[in-house]
N, C-alpha and C positions, 0 to 999 in steps of 0.2 A: 407513407414509410410504412414497411416491410416491419412485424415482428414473428419473431420467428419463436418458437420453446422448445424442450430438448430437454429429456429426461437427465437428474445429474446423480453422481456418485451418492447412496447413503451415507450421511453425516454421521448419525449415529455411529453403525457402522465401520464407517471410514477411523473414526476415531481413532475407538477402541481395537482398532489393527493396530494400527499408526503409536497405540500403547498414551495417547491424550488425554484428557474430559472430556466428558459428554457432554456439546450445549443441549442447556435448555430454556435455552434465553435466547435473543440477539450474540450473535458470533462471526468474527472475522474471521474467514478460511485463508492459511499462508497460502503464499503461490504450491503447484506443484501438490496441491495438498490430491488431488481425484486420483495425481501417478506416482506419486514419489513411491518409492519404494520402501526406504528407510523415515523415520523421524527427523534426522538427521539434515534428508534433502528441501525441510520446510526451510521460508524466508519468508516475512511479510514485509509485503510496499512501503515506503517511506512514507507513505504517507498513511498508513495505518495508525500511526499517533496522531496525526488529524481531527484523525474521522474521532479514535477516543474521546479524544479532548471534547468536539462536538456534542457525541454523546453525552456524560457529563455534564454537561452546561443543558441540557435539557433534560437525564434524568432517569437517563435511560439504562436500565441492565442491560448488563454484556457479560456475558459466558463466556471465562478469557478460558480456548483451551489449552494451549501450552501450559498453563497453572501457576503458580509464585515462584516454583523449585528450580524451573529448567525453560527459564521463557524461549521464545524462537526466536532467532535475530531476523536486524529487520536488514534489508539491502538499499540502499544506494545508487542507481546509477545516474551518473553525472558525466553528461554528452553536450558535446562543444558546440551542436548548433543552437543550442541556449544564447552561446554568445555574440552569438550574430548578430542580432535584430540590434541586444543595446548600441554595438561598435558602429554600426550600419545608421543611425539617429545622431551617434553620438559623432561620426564624421559625419553628417549632413548637416549638422547643424554650425560644425568649426567650421565648416569649408565656406558657409553663412559671412560667419561672423568669427573669426578666432578668439577674442577677446570672450564671449562669452561666457564662456567653457570656465574659465577662473572666478 
């Protein structure tokens, strides 16, 4: 397995440019953090809430770069591909025994 490393934007400088809190501890960066033209272009993935809950459970300190006063919104992308496996499994079970679903 090949692992490549590359430079990323300076999170401290980029936070200042976007009017965000400067991270001093662990921080979750929103989508488009490196390329956004304005703070309004930023969104968190829906999984960020789960990661924050896991970090709190382990007593890890997070720097919220969005601050309490104006949180960055979450985005949840629902895709139809996730429905096909349950439908196919259900159809396979039902085709063998139609009464098993009841």
